[in-house]
C-alpha positions as CSV (number, residue, x, y, z in Angstrom):
1,M,76.3,53.3,90.0
2,I,74.0,54.9,92.7
3,G,73.7,53.6,96.3
4,L,71.2,55.1,98.6
5,I,72.0,54.2,102.1
6,Q,69.7,54.4,105.0
7,R,71.0,53.9,108.7
8,V,68.4,51.6,110.1
9,K,67.4,50.1,113.6
10,H,66.2,47.2,111.5
11,A,65.0,46.5,107.8
12,S,63.4,43.6,105.9
13,V,62.3,42.9,102.4
14,E,59.4,40.7,101.4
15,V,58.6,39.0,98.2
16,D,55.0,37.4,97.9
17,G,54.5,37.8,101.6
18,E,57.8,35.9,102.4
19,V,60.6,37.6,104.2
20,V,63.7,37.0,102.0
21,G,66.1,39.5,103.8
22,D,66.0,40.8,107.5
23,I,68.6,42.8,109.3
24,K,68.9,44.5,112.7
25,Q,71.2,47.6,113.2
26,G,72.9,48.5,109.9
27,L,72.5,49.9,106.5
28,L,69.7,49.4,103.9
29,L,71.4,49.8,100.5
30,L,69.0,50.5,97.6
31,L,71.4,49.9,94.6
32,G,70.8,51.5,91.2
33,I,73.0,50.3,88.2
34,E,73.5,52.4,85.1
35,K,74.8,51.5,81.5
36,E,78.2,52.6,82.1
37,D,78.8,50.8,85.4
38,T,81.6,48.2,85.8
39,P,82.8,45.7,88.3
40,A,85.6,48.3,89.4
41,L,82.9,50.8,90.0
42,A,80.9,48.3,92.1
43,D,84.0,47.6,94.2
44,K,84.5,51.3,94.8
45,L,81.0,51.8,95.9
46,L,81.1,48.8,98.1
47,K,84.2,50.1,99.8
48,K,82.5,53.5,100.2
49,V,79.2,52.0,101.7
50,I,81.0,49.7,104.3
51,N,83.4,52.5,105.4
52,Y,81.2,55.5,105.2
53,R,81.0,57.0,108.6
54,V,77.3,57.3,109.5
55,F,77.1,55.8,112.8
56,N,77.5,57.8,116.2
57,D,80.6,57.6,118.4
58,E,80.5,57.7,122.1
59,D,80.4,61.8,121.7
60,G,77.2,61.4,119.4
61,K,79.2,62.4,116.2
62,M,78.9,60.4,113.0
63,N,82.4,58.8,113.2
64,L,82.0,55.3,112.9
65,S,81.4,52.9,109.8
66,L,79.3,49.8,109.2
67,Q,82.4,47.7,110.1
68,D,83.1,49.7,113.1
69,V,79.8,48.9,114.7
70,K,79.7,45.4,113.3
71,G,76.5,46.2,111.6
72,Q,74.5,44.3,108.9
73,L,73.8,45.3,105.2
74,L,70.7,44.8,103.3
75,I,71.2,45.1,99.6
76,V,68.0,45.8,97.5
77,S,68.1,46.4,93.7
78,Q,66.3,49.6,92.7
79,F,66.5,50.5,89.0
80,T,64.5,53.8,89.6
81,L,67.5,55.3,91.2
82,A,68.9,55.6,87.6
83,A,66.0,57.6,86.5
84,D,66.4,60.8,84.7
85,T,64.0,63.2,86.4
86,S,65.4,66.4,84.9
87,R,62.7,66.9,82.3
88,G,58.8,66.6,82.4
89,L,56.6,64.8,84.8
90,R,57.6,61.2,83.8
91,P,61.0,59.7,84.7
92,G,63.3,58.4,82.0
93,F,65.4,55.2,82.0
94,S,67.8,55.9,79.2
95,V,70.9,55.8,81.5
96,A,69.7,52.6,83.5
97,A,71.5,49.4,82.6
98,T,69.3,46.7,80.8
99,P,67.9,44.3,83.4
100,S,70.3,41.4,82.2
101,D,73.3,43.7,82.6
102,A,72.2,45.1,85.8
103,E,71.5,41.5,87.2
104,V,75.1,40.6,86.5
105,L,76.6,43.6,88.3
106,Y,74.1,43.2,91.2
107,D,75.2,39.7,91.6
108,Y,78.8,40.7,91.5
109,F,78.3,43.4,94.1
110,V,76.5,40.9,96.4
111,K,79.4,38.3,96.0
112,A,81.8,41.1,96.7
113,S,80.0,42.0,99.7
114,H,80.0,38.4,101.1
115,L,83.8,38.7,101.0
116,Q,83.8,41.5,103.5
117,A,83.6,40.9,107.4
118,I,79.9,42.0,107.5
119,D,76.6,40.2,107.6
120,I,74.8,40.5,104.2
121,Q,71.2,40.1,103.4
122,T,69.5,40.6,100.1
123,G,66.2,41.2,98.2
124,I,65.6,39.3,95.0
125,F,66.8,41.0,91.8
126,G,63.8,42.2,89.6
127,A,61.1,40.9,92.1
128,D,58.2,43.1,93.3
129,M,59.5,43.7,96.8
130,A,58.0,45.2,99.9
131,V,60.8,47.0,101.9
132,S,60.3,47.9,105.5
133,L,62.6,49.8,107.7
134,L,63.0,51.9,110.7
135,N,65.2,54.7,109.7
136,D,67.7,55.6,112.6
137,G,68.1,59.4,112.7
138,P,66.7,59.6,110.0
139,V,70.1,59.3,108.3
140,T,70.1,58.8,104.5
141,F,72.9,59.6,102.0
142,S,73.0,59.3,98.2
143,L,76.3,57.8,97.1
144,K,77.6,58.0,93.4
145,V,80.7,56.6,92.0
């Protein structure tokens, strides 16, 4: 399971011209799900995302988490994160979960996120989405569990 987090001042996702998710200060999480991923890995990644210290404290050091700053989380599925780009000029997706398996795990991740004390917004799994964001920093990290 791969999570690409970006610290944002704001972010939104549109489907067919309609905003389906919109956050202010927080994290945009692009979530890639691989064949071998499990609910236990989803729980581990979620814990890492909400506790990862990427927000500045009063001294300007990245020492605060999403929970510390009471930020929002926008979760967007992105199967291309599971691409194998090690050979050639075209990505391979042999390690990516099937769409049906990935959707089950994505839904699990979203439901588990709602149990945390943070505001969650989402895209729509499998939809053609337009994601807009104002990256704060810029600060971007790839998390793999």
